[in-house]
VEXDREN-2710 file (C-alpha; in Angstrom, 1 decimal):
% VEXDREN-2710
k/r/px/py/pz
1/ARG/-38.8/20.0/13.5
2/TYR/-35.1/20.2/14.0
3/TRP/-31.7/18.7/13.2
4/ARG/-29.4/17.1/15.7
5/ASP/-26.5/17.8/13.3
6/TRP/-26.3/20.7/10.9
7/SER/-23.6/18.8/9.0
8/SER/-22.2/15.3/8.7
9/ASP/-19.4/13.4/7.0
10/VAL/-19.4/10.3/4.8
11/CYS/-16.8/8.4/2.8
12/SER/-17.3/8.3/-1.0
13/SER/-17.5/4.5/-0.9
14/ASP/-20.4/4.5/1.6
15/LEU/-24.1/5.3/1.5
16/PHE/-25.5/7.9/4.0
17/THR/-28.5/7.5/6.2
18/LEU/-30.2/10.7/7.3
19/SER/-30.8/9.4/10.8
20/THR/-30.8/12.5/12.9
21/ALA/-33.7/14.4/11.4
22/SER/-36.9/15.1/13.4
23/VAL/-40.2/16.5/12.3
24/ASP/-43.2/17.4/14.5
25/TYR/-46.8/18.2/13.4
26/ALA/-46.2/17.5/9.7
27/SER/-48.7/15.9/7.4
28/GLU/-46.1/15.4/4.6
29/ILE/-42.4/15.5/4.2
30/LEU/-40.1/15.6/1.2
31/TRP/-36.3/15.5/0.9
32/VAL/-34.5/17.5/-1.8
33/SER/-30.8/17.3/-2.6
34/SER/-28.5/19.9/-4.3
35/GLY/-26.6/17.0/-5.8
36/THR/-27.3/14.5/-8.5
37/GLY/-27.4/11.4/-6.2
38/PHE/-30.6/9.7/-5.2
39/PHE/-32.7/8.9/-2.1
40/ASN/-34.1/5.4/-1.7
41/ASN/-37.4/7.1/-0.5
42/ALA/-37.5/10.9/-0.5
43/SER/-40.8/10.9/1.4
44/THR/-39.6/9.1/4.5
45/LEU/-38.0/10.8/7.5
46/HIS/-34.7/8.8/7.5
47/PRO/-33.9/7.9/3.8
48/VAL/-30.7/6.5/2.5
49/TYR/-28.8/8.7/0.1
50/THR/-26.4/7.4/-2.6
51/PRO/-23.9/10.1/-3.7
52/SER/-23.3/10.5/-7.4
53/ALA/-19.8/10.8/-9.0
54/ALA/-20.5/14.5/-9.3
55/ASP/-21.3/14.8/-5.6
56/ILE/-18.1/13.0/-4.8
57/ALA/-16.1/15.2/-7.1
58/LYS/-17.6/18.4/-5.6
59/GLY/-17.0/17.1/-2.0
60/SER/-20.3/18.1/-0.5
61/VAL/-24.1/18.1/-1.0
62/THR/-26.9/20.0/0.8
63/PHE/-30.0/18.3/1.9
64/THR/-33.3/20.2/2.4
65/LEU/-36.1/18.7/4.4
66/LYS/-39.5/20.2/3.5
67/ALA/-42.4/19.7/5.9
68/THR/-46.0/20.5/5.2
69/SER/-47.9/21.4/8.4
70/ALA/-50.9/19.3/9.4
71/ALA/-54.4/20.8/8.9
72/PRO/-55.7/23.3/9.5
73/CYS/-52.2/24.8/9.1
74/THR/-50.9/25.1/5.6
75/ALA/-47.3/26.4/6.1
76/VAL/-44.4/24.5/4.4
77/ASN/-41.3/24.8/6.5
78/SER/-37.8/23.6/5.5
79/ASP/-34.4/23.0/7.1
80/ASP/-31.0/22.2/5.6
81/MET/-27.9/20.2/6.4
82/VAL/-24.6/19.8/4.6
83/LEU/-23.0/16.4/3.9
84/HIS/-19.2/16.5/3.4
85/ILE/-17.9/13.7/1.2
86/SER/-14.4/12.4/1.7
87/ARG/-12.6/10.5/-1.0
88/GLN/-11.6/6.9/-0.3
89/ALA/-7.9/6.4/-0.9
90/ILE/-6.8/4.1/-3.7
91/ALA/-3.5/2.2/-3.3
92/ASN/-1.4/0.5/-6.0
93/ALA/1.8/-1.0/-4.8
94/GLY/3.1/-1.5/-8.4
95/THR/4.1/-4.5/-10.5
96/ASP/6.0/-7.5/-9.2
97/ALA/9.7/-7.6/-9.8
98/THR/12.8/-9.8/-9.6
99/ILE/16.3/-8.9/-8.5
100/TYR/19.5/-10.6/-7.3
101/ASP/20.6/-10.4/-3.7
102/ASN/23.7/-8.4/-4.6
103/SER/21.6/-5.5/-5.7
104/THR/18.8/-3.2/-4.3
105/TYR/15.3/-2.6/-5.6
106/THR/13.5/0.8/-5.7
107/VAL/9.8/0.8/-6.3
108/SER/8.9/2.9/-9.4
109/THR/5.4/1.9/-10.4
110/ALA/3.4/2.6/-7.2
111/SER/0.7/5.2/-7.0
112/ALA/-1.8/6.5/-4.4
113/GLN/-4.9/8.6/-5.0
114/TYR/-6.9/10.7/-2.5
115/SER/-4.4/9.7/0.2
116/SER/-3.1/11.8/3.0
117/ALA/0.0/9.7/3.6
118/VAL/1.6/6.4/2.5
119/SER/3.8/3.9/4.4
120/TRP/5.5/0.6/3.5
121/THR/6.3/-2.6/5.4
122/THR/7.9/-5.8/4.4
123/ASN/8.0/-9.4/5.6
124/GLY/11.6/-9.8/4.4
125/SER/14.7/-9.8/6.4
126/GLY/16.3/-7.0/4.4
127/THR/16.0/-3.3/5.1
128/LEU/13.5/-0.9/3.7
129/SER/14.4/2.8/3.3
130/GLY/12.1/5.7/2.2
131/SER/9.1/3.8/3.7
132/ASN/6.9/7.0/3.7
133/THR/7.3/7.7/0.0
134/LEU/6.0/6.1/-3.2
135/THR/9.5/5.0/-4.1
136/PRO/11.0/3.0/-1.2
137/THR/14.2/1.0/-1.6
138/TYR/14.6/-2.5/-0.4
139/THR/18.0/-3.9/0.3
140/PRO/17.9/-7.7/0.6
141/LYS/19.9/-9.9/2.9
142/ILE/22.4/-12.0/1.1
143/GLY/21.7/-15.7/1.5
144/LYS/19.2/-17.6/-0.6
145/THR/16.4/-17.2/-3.1
146/VAL/13.3/-15.8/-1.4
147/VAL/10.0/-14.1/-2.3
148/VAL/9.4/-10.9/-0.3
149/THR/6.1/-9.0/0.1
150/LEU/6.2/-5.2/0.1
151/THR/2.9/-3.8/1.5
152/MET/1.9/-0.2/0.9
153/THR/-0.7/1.4/3.1
154/ALA/-2.5/4.5/1.9
155/ALA/-4.2/6.6/4.6
156/SER/-7.5/8.2/3.9
157/THR/-9.1/11.3/5.3
158/GLY/-11.8/10.4/7.9
159/PRO/-14.2/8.9/8.0
160/CYS/-12.7/6.8/5.2
161/ILE/-10.4/4.0/6.2
162/SER/-6.8/3.2/5.2
163/VAL/-6.3/0.7/2.3
164/THR/-3.4/-1.6/1.4
165/ASP/-1.9/-3.1/-1.7
166/GLN/1.0/-5.5/-2.1
167/MET/3.7/-6.4/-4.6
168/LEU/5.9/-9.4/-4.7
169/LEU/9.7/-9.1/-5.0
170/THR/11.6/-12.2/-5.9
171/VAL/15.1/-12.1/-4.6
172/LYS/17.4/-14.6/-6.3
173/HIS/20.7/-15.7/-4.7
174/TRP/23.8/-14.6/-6.7
175/ASN/26.3/-17.3/-6.2
176/ARG/29.6/-15.5/-6.1
177/PRO/32.9/-17.3/-7.2
178/PRO/35.3/-18.4/-4.5
179/GLU/38.4/-16.4/-3.7
180/ALA/41.5/-18.4/-4.6
181/VAL/44.8/-17.3/-3.1
182/PRO/48.0/-18.4/-5.0
183/ASP/50.1/-21.0/-3.2
184/ASN/53.9/-21.4/-3.5
185/PHE/55.9/-24.5/-2.6
186/VAL/59.7/-25.1/-2.9
187/ALA/61.1/-28.5/-3.3
188/ASN/64.3/-30.2/-4.4
189/GLU/64.5/-32.3/-7.6
190/ASN/62.8/-35.7/-7.3
191/GLN/61.1/-34.6/-4.1
192/LYS/57.4/-35.0/-3.6
193/LEU/55.4/-31.8/-2.9
194/ALA/52.9/-32.0/-0.1
195/GLY/50.5/-29.3/1.2
196/ASN/46.9/-28.1/1.5
197/LEU/46.2/-25.9/-1.5
198/LEU/42.8/-24.9/-0.2
199/VAL/43.7/-23.8/3.3
200/ASN/43.9/-20.1/2.5
201/ASP/41.0/-20.1/-0.1
202/PHE/37.4/-19.3/0.9
203/ASP/33.9/-19.0/-0.5
204/ILE/31.9/-15.9/0.6
205/ASP/28.7/-17.8/0.2
206/GLY/29.9/-20.6/2.4
207/ASP/29.9/-23.2/-0.4
208/LEU/32.2/-26.2/-0.3
209/ILE/35.5/-25.6/-2.2
210/SER/37.0/-28.5/-4.1
211/LEU/40.1/-28.9/-6.2
212/ASP/39.8/-30.0/-9.8
213/THR/43.3/-29.5/-11.3
214/ILE/46.7/-28.6/-10.0
215/PRO/48.7/-26.6/-12.5
216/VAL/52.5/-27.1/-12.0
217/GLN/55.0/-24.8/-13.4
218/ALA/58.0/-26.4/-15.1
219/PRO/61.2/-26.2/-12.9
220/LEU/63.7/-23.5/-13.5
221/HIS/67.3/-24.7/-14.2
END
């Protein structure tokens, strides 16, 4: 009998099939594990092994295949292989949040376990800085109320795959007041005043400006 691979790798979220074992001239075989997981059938050549929590925490387990020779031989031979267990990354993008578009938002509740690296992306039109950290900062584009998705990807060590998680950031529009520039007019007594009081005023949000009252200072004599 022989092994095609003396070692192999599996992700902690997966089962492992011992598919590369080969035995010749054996009347009986038996699999033994150094771990605390279990085989679906320890007496078959290619069983499926389910790692236990202790196996995953340790990071590896050794399998021993024992083969009893067919009669008239009586020898029992064995061979070992090592299974390396990688942890599956766990991603948590944090809790949803709400801000106004005149401020920024820094993620503070995100976490990643068993991850080799993290990265962030967004579907928003603002900018994202610190995208390779657990505390990125999003600067929204001023305009209107929108809901932005921030997606965190946590990379796993192979053969485990990367995982993602998302948080929602509600960006409310902060309607800023218009900028009113004082106007001065000079006129003689009993002369009507005429002019556009709004021509030099503006609204930074592009809203329509209207005139409600016109305070008039008493004439100086």
